[in-house]
TIVO-492130 format. One record per residue (C-alpha): x, y, z; residue number from 1; residue in one letter. Coordinates in steps of 0.5 Angstrom, whole numbers, padded with zeros to 4 digits, m for minus. Layout:
# residues N
pt c1 = X; c2 = Y; c3 = Z; pos = NUM; code = a
...
# end
This chain:
# residues 278
pt c1 = m0254; c2 = 0076; c3 = m0031; pos = 1; code = m
pt c1 = m0261; c2 = 0074; c3 = m0034; pos = 2; code = i
pt c1 = m0265; c2 = 0077; c3 = m0029; pos = 3; code = k
pt c1 = m0261; c2 = 0083; c3 = m0029; pos = 4; code = k
pt c1 = m0262; c2 = 0084; c3 = m0036; pos = 5; code = c
pt c1 = m0269; c2 = 0083; c3 = m0036; pos = 6; code = g
pt c1 = m0270; c2 = 0088; c3 = m0030; pos = 7; code = l
pt c1 = m0266; c2 = 0093; c3 = m0034; pos = 8; code = a
pt c1 = m0270; c2 = 0092; c3 = m0040; pos = 9; code = i
pt c1 = m0277; c2 = 0093; c3 = m0036; pos = 10; code = s
pt c1 = m0274; c2 = 0099; c3 = m0032; pos = 11; code = k
pt c1 = m0273; c2 = 0103; c3 = m0039; pos = 12; code = w
pt c1 = m0280; c2 = 0101; c3 = m0041; pos = 13; code = m
pt c1 = m0283; c2 = 0103; c3 = m0035; pos = 14; code = i
pt c1 = m0279; c2 = 0110; c3 = m0035; pos = 15; code = d
pt c1 = m0281; c2 = 0111; c3 = m0042; pos = 16; code = a
pt c1 = m0288; c2 = 0109; c3 = m0042; pos = 17; code = f
pt c1 = m0287; c2 = 0104; c3 = m0047; pos = 18; code = v
pt c1 = m0293; c2 = 0099; c3 = m0047; pos = 19; code = p
pt c1 = m0291; c2 = 0092; c3 = m0045; pos = 20; code = f
pt c1 = m0295; c2 = 0089; c3 = m0051; pos = 21; code = n
pt c1 = m0289; c2 = 0091; c3 = m0055; pos = 22; code = v
pt c1 = m0285; c2 = 0085; c3 = m0053; pos = 23; code = v
pt c1 = m0290; c2 = 0081; c3 = m0057; pos = 24; code = n
pt c1 = m0288; c2 = 0085; c3 = m0064; pos = 25; code = l
pt c1 = m0284; c2 = 0082; c3 = m0069; pos = 26; code = a
pt c1 = m0278; c2 = 0086; c3 = m0069; pos = 27; code = y
pt c1 = m0277; c2 = 0086; c3 = m0061; pos = 28; code = y
pt c1 = m0273; c2 = 0079; c3 = m0061; pos = 29; code = q
pt c1 = m0269; c2 = 0081; c3 = m0067; pos = 30; code = p
pt c1 = m0267; c2 = 0088; c3 = m0064; pos = 31; code = m
pt c1 = m0265; c2 = 0084; c3 = m0057; pos = 32; code = i
pt c1 = m0261; c2 = 0079; c3 = m0061; pos = 33; code = d
pt c1 = m0257; c2 = 0084; c3 = m0065; pos = 34; code = a
pt c1 = m0255; c2 = 0088; c3 = m0059; pos = 35; code = i
pt c1 = m0253; c2 = 0081; c3 = m0056; pos = 36; code = y
pt c1 = m0248; c2 = 0080; c3 = m0062; pos = 37; code = s
pt c1 = m0244; c2 = 0086; c3 = m0061; pos = 38; code = i
pt c1 = m0238; c2 = 0086; c3 = m0056; pos = 39; code = n
pt c1 = m0239; c2 = 0090; c3 = m0049; pos = 40; code = p
pt c1 = m0239; c2 = 0097; c3 = m0049; pos = 41; code = g
pt c1 = m0244; c2 = 0098; c3 = m0055; pos = 42; code = y
pt c1 = m0247; c2 = 0105; c3 = m0055; pos = 43; code = k
pt c1 = m0254; c2 = 0106; c3 = m0057; pos = 44; code = a
pt c1 = m0255; c2 = 0111; c3 = m0063; pos = 45; code = p
pt c1 = m0257; c2 = 0118; c3 = m0060; pos = 46; code = n
pt c1 = m0263; c2 = 0122; c3 = m0061; pos = 47; code = f
pt c1 = m0260; c2 = 0125; c3 = m0067; pos = 48; code = y
pt c1 = m0258; c2 = 0119; c3 = m0071; pos = 49; code = r
pt c1 = m0265; c2 = 0115; c3 = m0069; pos = 50; code = v
pt c1 = m0269; c2 = 0121; c3 = m0072; pos = 51; code = r
pt c1 = m0264; c2 = 0123; c3 = m0078; pos = 52; code = g
pt c1 = m0260; c2 = 0118; c3 = m0081; pos = 53; code = h
pt c1 = m0263; c2 = 0111; c3 = m0079; pos = 54; code = l
pt c1 = m0270; c2 = 0114; c3 = m0080; pos = 55; code = l
pt c1 = m0268; c2 = 0116; c3 = m0087; pos = 56; code = n
pt c1 = m0266; c2 = 0109; c3 = m0088; pos = 57; code = k
pt c1 = m0272; c2 = 0106; c3 = m0086; pos = 58; code = w
pt c1 = m0276; c2 = 0111; c3 = m0091; pos = 59; code = v
pt c1 = m0272; c2 = 0109; c3 = m0097; pos = 60; code = e
pt c1 = m0273; c2 = 0102; c3 = m0095; pos = 61; code = d
pt c1 = m0280; c2 = 0103; c3 = m0095; pos = 62; code = v
pt c1 = m0280; c2 = 0107; c3 = m0102; pos = 63; code = k
pt c1 = m0276; c2 = 0101; c3 = m0105; pos = 64; code = i
pt c1 = m0282; c2 = 0096; c3 = m0102; pos = 65; code = l
pt c1 = m0287; c2 = 0100; c3 = m0105; pos = 66; code = v
pt c1 = m0284; c2 = 0100; c3 = m0112; pos = 67; code = n
pt c1 = m0283; c2 = 0093; c3 = m0112; pos = 68; code = d
pt c1 = m0291; c2 = 0092; c3 = m0111; pos = 69; code = y
pt c1 = m0292; c2 = 0096; c3 = m0118; pos = 70; code = r
pt c1 = m0290; c2 = 0089; c3 = m0122; pos = 71; code = s
pt c1 = m0296; c2 = 0086; c3 = m0118; pos = 72; code = i
pt c1 = m0301; c2 = 0092; c3 = m0119; pos = 73; code = w
pt c1 = m0299; c2 = 0091; c3 = m0127; pos = 74; code = e
pt c1 = m0302; c2 = 0084; c3 = m0126; pos = 75; code = i
pt c1 = m0308; c2 = 0085; c3 = m0121; pos = 76; code = t
pt c1 = m0310; c2 = 0093; c3 = m0122; pos = 77; code = g
pt c1 = m0311; c2 = 0097; c3 = m0116; pos = 78; code = c
pt c1 = m0316; c2 = 0102; c3 = m0113; pos = 79; code = t
pt c1 = m0313; c2 = 0109; c3 = m0111; pos = 80; code = l
pt c1 = m0316; c2 = 0111; c3 = m0104; pos = 81; code = m
pt c1 = m0316; c2 = 0118; c3 = m0102; pos = 82; code = a
pt c1 = m0318; c2 = 0119; c3 = m0094; pos = 83; code = d
pt c1 = m0319; c2 = 0126; c3 = m0092; pos = 84; code = g
pt c1 = m0319; c2 = 0128; c3 = m0085; pos = 85; code = w
pt c1 = m0317; c2 = 0134; c3 = m0080; pos = 86; code = t
pt c1 = m0312; c2 = 0134; c3 = m0075; pos = 87; code = d
pt c1 = m0312; c2 = 0138; c3 = m0068; pos = 88; code = r
pt c1 = m0309; c2 = 0144; c3 = m0071; pos = 89; code = n
pt c1 = m0315; c2 = 0144; c3 = m0076; pos = 90; code = r
pt c1 = m0310; c2 = 0142; c3 = m0082; pos = 91; code = r
pt c1 = m0314; c2 = 0139; c3 = m0088; pos = 92; code = t
pt c1 = m0310; c2 = 0132; c3 = m0089; pos = 93; code = l
pt c1 = m0311; c2 = 0127; c3 = m0094; pos = 94; code = i
pt c1 = m0308; c2 = 0120; c3 = m0094; pos = 95; code = n
pt c1 = m0307; c2 = 0116; c3 = m0100; pos = 96; code = f
pt c1 = m0307; c2 = 0109; c3 = m0100; pos = 97; code = l
pt c1 = m0307; c2 = 0103; c3 = m0105; pos = 98; code = v
pt c1 = m0311; c2 = 0097; c3 = m0105; pos = 99; code = y
pt c1 = m0310; c2 = 0091; c3 = m0109; pos = 100; code = y
pt c1 = m0312; c2 = 0084; c3 = m0107; pos = 101; code = p
pt c1 = m0306; c2 = 0082; c3 = m0103; pos = 102; code = k
pt c1 = m0307; c2 = 0088; c3 = m0098; pos = 103; code = e
pt c1 = m0307; c2 = 0096; c3 = m0097; pos = 104; code = t
pt c1 = m0301; c2 = 0100; c3 = m0098; pos = 105; code = v
pt c1 = m0300; c2 = 0107; c3 = m0095; pos = 106; code = f
pt c1 = m0297; c2 = 0112; c3 = m0100; pos = 107; code = l
pt c1 = m0297; c2 = 0118; c3 = m0097; pos = 108; code = k
pt c1 = m0300; c2 = 0124; c3 = m0093; pos = 109; code = s
pt c1 = m0301; c2 = 0131; c3 = m0096; pos = 110; code = v
pt c1 = m0303; c2 = 0137; c3 = m0092; pos = 111; code = d
pt c1 = m0308; c2 = 0140; c3 = m0097; pos = 112; code = a
pt c1 = m0310; c2 = 0146; c3 = m0093; pos = 113; code = s
pt c1 = m0309; c2 = 0150; c3 = m0099; pos = 114; code = h
pt c1 = m0312; c2 = 0146; c3 = m0104; pos = 115; code = a
pt c1 = m0318; c2 = 0142; c3 = m0100; pos = 116; code = s
pt c1 = m0323; c2 = 0148; c3 = m0102; pos = 117; code = k
pt c1 = m0321; c2 = 0148; c3 = m0109; pos = 118; code = t
pt c1 = m0323; c2 = 0143; c3 = m0114; pos = 119; code = v
pt c1 = m0317; c2 = 0145; c3 = m0119; pos = 120; code = d
pt c1 = m0312; c2 = 0144; c3 = m0114; pos = 121; code = l
pt c1 = m0315; c2 = 0138; c3 = m0111; pos = 122; code = l
pt c1 = m0315; c2 = 0135; c3 = m0118; pos = 123; code = f
pt c1 = m0308; c2 = 0137; c3 = m0120; pos = 124; code = r
pt c1 = m0306; c2 = 0133; c3 = m0113; pos = 125; code = l
pt c1 = m0310; c2 = 0127; c3 = m0115; pos = 126; code = f
pt c1 = m0307; c2 = 0127; c3 = m0122; pos = 127; code = k
pt c1 = m0300; c2 = 0127; c3 = m0119; pos = 128; code = e
pt c1 = m0301; c2 = 0121; c3 = m0115; pos = 129; code = v
pt c1 = m0305; c2 = 0117; c3 = m0120; pos = 130; code = v
pt c1 = m0299; c2 = 0118; c3 = m0125; pos = 131; code = l
pt c1 = m0294; c2 = 0116; c3 = m0119; pos = 132; code = y
pt c1 = m0298; c2 = 0110; c3 = m0118; pos = 133; code = v
pt c1 = m0299; c2 = 0109; c3 = m0126; pos = 134; code = g
pt c1 = m0305; c2 = 0111; c3 = m0129; pos = 135; code = a
pt c1 = m0305; c2 = 0104; c3 = m0133; pos = 136; code = q
pt c1 = m0305; c2 = 0100; c3 = m0126; pos = 137; code = n
pt c1 = m0311; c2 = 0104; c3 = m0123; pos = 138; code = i
pt c1 = m0318; c2 = 0101; c3 = m0124; pos = 139; code = i
pt c1 = m0322; c2 = 0105; c3 = m0119; pos = 140; code = h
pt c1 = m0321; c2 = 0111; c3 = m0115; pos = 141; code = i
pt c1 = m0325; c2 = 0112; c3 = m0108; pos = 142; code = v
pt c1 = m0325; c2 = 0119; c3 = m0105; pos = 143; code = t
pt c1 = m0330; c2 = 0123; c3 = m0099; pos = 144; code = d
pt c1 = m0337; c2 = 0125; c3 = m0101; pos = 145; code = n
pt c1 = m0336; c2 = 0132; c3 = m0101; pos = 146; code = v
pt c1 = m0338; c2 = 0136; c3 = m0107; pos = 147; code = v
pt c1 = m0331; c2 = 0139; c3 = m0109; pos = 148; code = n
pt c1 = m0328; c2 = 0132; c3 = m0108; pos = 149; code = y
pt c1 = m0334; c2 = 0129; c3 = m0112; pos = 150; code = v
pt c1 = m0332; c2 = 0134; c3 = m0118; pos = 151; code = v
pt c1 = m0325; c2 = 0133; c3 = m0118; pos = 152; code = a
pt c1 = m0327; c2 = 0125; c3 = m0118; pos = 153; code = g
pt c1 = m0331; c2 = 0126; c3 = m0124; pos = 154; code = r
pt c1 = m0325; c2 = 0130; c3 = m0127; pos = 155; code = l
pt c1 = m0320; c2 = 0124; c3 = m0126; pos = 156; code = l
pt c1 = m0325; c2 = 0120; c3 = m0130; pos = 157; code = e
pt c1 = m0325; c2 = 0125; c3 = m0136; pos = 158; code = k
pt c1 = m0317; c2 = 0125; c3 = m0136; pos = 159; code = e
pt c1 = m0316; c2 = 0118; c3 = m0135; pos = 160; code = f
pt c1 = m0321; c2 = 0114; c3 = m0139; pos = 161; code = l
pt c1 = m0324; c2 = 0107; c3 = m0136; pos = 162; code = n
pt c1 = m0322; c2 = 0109; c3 = m0129; pos = 163; code = r
pt c1 = m0328; c2 = 0109; c3 = m0125; pos = 164; code = f
pt c1 = m0329; c2 = 0114; c3 = m0119; pos = 165; code = w
pt c1 = m0334; c2 = 0113; c3 = m0113; pos = 166; code = s
pt c1 = m0335; c2 = 0116; c3 = m0106; pos = 167; code = p
pt c1 = m0333; c2 = 0112; c3 = m0100; pos = 168; code = c
pt c1 = m0338; c2 = 0108; c3 = m0097; pos = 169; code = a
pt c1 = m0336; c2 = 0109; c3 = m0090; pos = 170; code = a
pt c1 = m0336; c2 = 0117; c3 = m0091; pos = 171; code = h
pt c1 = m0343; c2 = 0116; c3 = m0094; pos = 172; code = c
pt c1 = m0346; c2 = 0112; c3 = m0088; pos = 173; code = i
pt c1 = m0343; c2 = 0117; c3 = m0084; pos = 174; code = n
pt c1 = m0346; c2 = 0123; c3 = m0087; pos = 175; code = l
pt c1 = m0353; c2 = 0119; c3 = m0087; pos = 176; code = m
pt c1 = m0352; c2 = 0118; c3 = m0079; pos = 177; code = l
pt c1 = m0351; c2 = 0125; c3 = m0079; pos = 178; code = q
pt c1 = m0357; c2 = 0127; c3 = m0082; pos = 179; code = d
pt c1 = m0361; c2 = 0122; c3 = m0078; pos = 180; code = i
pt c1 = m0358; c2 = 0125; c3 = m0072; pos = 181; code = g
pt c1 = m0361; c2 = 0132; c3 = m0074; pos = 182; code = k
pt c1 = m0369; c2 = 0129; c3 = m0074; pos = 183; code = l
pt c1 = m0372; c2 = 0132; c3 = m0068; pos = 184; code = p
pt c1 = m0374; c2 = 0125; c3 = m0065; pos = 185; code = k
pt c1 = m0368; c2 = 0122; c3 = m0066; pos = 186; code = v
pt c1 = m0364; c2 = 0129; c3 = m0063; pos = 187; code = a
pt c1 = m0369; c2 = 0129; c3 = m0057; pos = 188; code = e
pt c1 = m0367; c2 = 0121; c3 = m0055; pos = 189; code = i
pt c1 = m0359; c2 = 0122; c3 = m0056; pos = 190; code = v
pt c1 = m0360; c2 = 0128; c3 = m0052; pos = 191; code = s
pt c1 = m0364; c2 = 0124; c3 = m0047; pos = 192; code = h
pt c1 = m0359; c2 = 0119; c3 = m0047; pos = 193; code = a
pt c1 = m0353; c2 = 0124; c3 = m0046; pos = 194; code = a
pt c1 = m0356; c2 = 0127; c3 = m0040; pos = 195; code = n
pt c1 = m0356; c2 = 0120; c3 = m0037; pos = 196; code = i
pt c1 = m0349; c2 = 0119; c3 = m0039; pos = 197; code = t
pt c1 = m0346; c2 = 0125; c3 = m0037; pos = 198; code = k
pt c1 = m0349; c2 = 0125; c3 = m0030; pos = 199; code = y
pt c1 = m0346; c2 = 0118; c3 = m0029; pos = 200; code = l
pt c1 = m0339; c2 = 0119; c3 = m0032; pos = 201; code = y
pt c1 = m0338; c2 = 0126; c3 = m0028; pos = 202; code = n
pt c1 = m0340; c2 = 0123; c3 = m0021; pos = 203; code = h
pt c1 = m0335; c2 = 0118; c3 = m0018; pos = 204; code = c
pt c1 = m0340; c2 = 0114; c3 = m0013; pos = 205; code = h
pt c1 = m0346; c2 = 0113; c3 = m0018; pos = 206; code = p
pt c1 = m0341; c2 = 0111; c3 = m0023; pos = 207; code = l
pt c1 = m0338; c2 = 0106; c3 = m0019; pos = 208; code = f
pt c1 = m0345; c2 = 0103; c3 = m0017; pos = 209; code = l
pt c1 = m0347; c2 = 0103; c3 = m0025; pos = 210; code = m
pt c1 = m0341; c2 = 0099; c3 = m0026; pos = 211; code = r
pt c1 = m0343; c2 = 0094; c3 = m0021; pos = 212; code = q
pt c1 = m0350; c2 = 0093; c3 = m0024; pos = 213; code = y
pt c1 = m0347; c2 = 0093; c3 = m0031; pos = 214; code = t
pt c1 = m0342; c2 = 0088; c3 = m0029; pos = 215; code = h
pt c1 = m0336; c2 = 0092; c3 = m0031; pos = 216; code = g
pt c1 = m0339; c2 = 0094; c3 = m0038; pos = 217; code = k
pt c1 = m0339; c2 = 0101; c3 = m0040; pos = 218; code = e
pt c1 = m0345; c2 = 0105; c3 = m0043; pos = 219; code = i
pt c1 = m0341; c2 = 0110; c3 = m0047; pos = 220; code = l
pt c1 = m0336; c2 = 0107; c3 = m0052; pos = 221; code = r
pt c1 = m0333; c2 = 0112; c3 = m0057; pos = 222; code = p
pt c1 = m0333; c2 = 0110; c3 = m0064; pos = 223; code = a
pt c1 = m0329; c2 = 0111; c3 = m0070; pos = 224; code = s
pt c1 = m0333; c2 = 0117; c3 = m0072; pos = 225; code = t
pt c1 = m0337; c2 = 0122; c3 = m0068; pos = 226; code = r
pt c1 = m0344; c2 = 0121; c3 = m0071; pos = 227; code = f
pt c1 = m0343; c2 = 0113; c3 = m0070; pos = 228; code = a
pt c1 = m0341; c2 = 0114; c3 = m0063; pos = 229; code = t
pt c1 = m0348; c2 = 0117; c3 = m0061; pos = 230; code = n
pt c1 = m0352; c2 = 0111; c3 = m0064; pos = 231; code = f
pt c1 = m0347; c2 = 0106; c3 = m0061; pos = 232; code = i
pt c1 = m0348; c2 = 0109; c3 = m0054; pos = 233; code = a
pt c1 = m0356; c2 = 0108; c3 = m0055; pos = 234; code = l
pt c1 = m0355; c2 = 0101; c3 = m0057; pos = 235; code = q
pt c1 = m0350; c2 = 0100; c3 = m0050; pos = 236; code = s
pt c1 = m0355; c2 = 0104; c3 = m0046; pos = 237; code = i
pt c1 = m0361; c2 = 0100; c3 = m0049; pos = 238; code = l
pt c1 = m0357; c2 = 0093; c3 = m0047; pos = 239; code = a
pt c1 = m0356; c2 = 0096; c3 = m0040; pos = 240; code = q
pt c1 = m0363; c2 = 0098; c3 = m0039; pos = 241; code = k
pt c1 = m0365; c2 = 0093; c3 = m0033; pos = 242; code = d
pt c1 = m0359; c2 = 0094; c3 = m0030; pos = 243; code = a
pt c1 = m0360; c2 = 0102; c3 = m0030; pos = 244; code = l
pt c1 = m0367; c2 = 0102; c3 = m0028; pos = 245; code = r
pt c1 = m0365; c2 = 0097; c3 = m0022; pos = 246; code = s
pt c1 = m0359; c2 = 0102; c3 = m0020; pos = 247; code = l
pt c1 = m0363; c2 = 0108; c3 = m0019; pos = 248; code = v
pt c1 = m0368; c2 = 0104; c3 = m0015; pos = 249; code = t
pt c1 = m0363; c2 = 0101; c3 = m0011; pos = 250; code = y
pt c1 = m0363; c2 = 0103; c3 = m0003; pos = 251; code = r
pt c1 = m0355; c2 = 0104; c3 = m0003; pos = 252; code = e
pt c1 = m0357; c2 = 0109; c3 = m0009; pos = 253; code = w
pt c1 = m0363; c2 = 0112; c3 = m0005; pos = 254; code = t
pt c1 = m0359; c2 = 0113; c3 = 0001; pos = 255; code = r
pt c1 = m0353; c2 = 0116; c3 = m0001; pos = 256; code = s
pt c1 = m0352; c2 = 0123; c3 = 0000; pos = 257; code = s
pt c1 = m0351; c2 = 0125; c3 = m0008; pos = 258; code = c
pt c1 = m0358; c2 = 0122; c3 = m0009; pos = 259; code = s
pt c1 = m0361; c2 = 0128; c3 = m0006; pos = 260; code = k
pt c1 = m0358; c2 = 0133; c3 = m0011; pos = 261; code = e
pt c1 = m0363; c2 = 0136; c3 = m0017; pos = 262; code = a
pt c1 = m0358; c2 = 0133; c3 = m0022; pos = 263; code = k
pt c1 = m0359; c2 = 0126; c3 = m0019; pos = 264; code = a
pt c1 = m0366; c2 = 0126; c3 = m0018; pos = 265; code = k
pt c1 = m0366; c2 = 0129; c3 = m0026; pos = 266; code = k
pt c1 = m0362; c2 = 0123; c3 = m0028; pos = 267; code = c
pt c1 = m0367; c2 = 0118; c3 = m0024; pos = 268; code = v
pt c1 = m0373; c2 = 0121; c3 = m0027; pos = 269; code = e
pt c1 = m0370; c2 = 0120; c3 = m0034; pos = 270; code = e
pt c1 = m0367; c2 = 0113; c3 = m0033; pos = 271; code = v
pt c1 = m0375; c2 = 0111; c3 = m0031; pos = 272; code = l
pt c1 = m0378; c2 = 0115; c3 = m0037; pos = 273; code = d
pt c1 = m0382; c2 = 0109; c3 = m0040; pos = 274; code = s
pt c1 = m0382; c2 = 0113; c3 = m0047; pos = 275; code = n
pt c1 = m0375; c2 = 0114; c3 = m0047; pos = 276; code = f
pt c1 = m0374; c2 = 0106; c3 = m0047; pos = 277; code = w
pt c1 = m0379; c2 = 0105; c3 = m0052; pos = 278; code = k
# end
């Protein structure tokens, strides 16, 4: 019976594309225990019940949990953070979070597409969240460094005295990386490195050989932000300098049919360019 049950659970996970590491999560075994405690013939909740009543029940529980944190915020104070981003549908979304010494709490996500470019609407949106958290509990407000967010932040400082606004440090660094990337010399180096990675990752056999020489290490590692990715990629390529130079001079590379192509010859030329590595 244990074997049969294990096969049934794993079959469902495989069929539903559920990652195997979910069995390490805190709520996995309690779910199994709850099912075990019910008599045979129990019918699991259907699609509409899971997405409806049960989901709403957990949302309400989370709201109650967040409200319980207010007593802690009154004692320690907190920082309100507004993180703006754009999704695949080009909607401007703002995530609101509250940080205090114990942890960071997610409040809500707002579709601010209609308000993202208007200071007055942004100010009203932020003010609404400040009042929800409790102006007396907030010491610090952090937003992105875009001009309209900056103006809205200054307005909040005037509206709520002794509440301090500052731009997000991570966003500032991201903008710095963006500006650095525009410098002609840097842009040239990034372009040079991109040509190498594009060729290797777009051709199966060269990529196979590269991974042999780098011992499985990748030279293209996406970062959390687009502009940081360029510099992390440069760092990865530099770390594999010797491996890449050995790769393009190895006889298996030089004897392969793909090495005769113009793109392959260009890649070899770029990898062996001493000025690039300097």
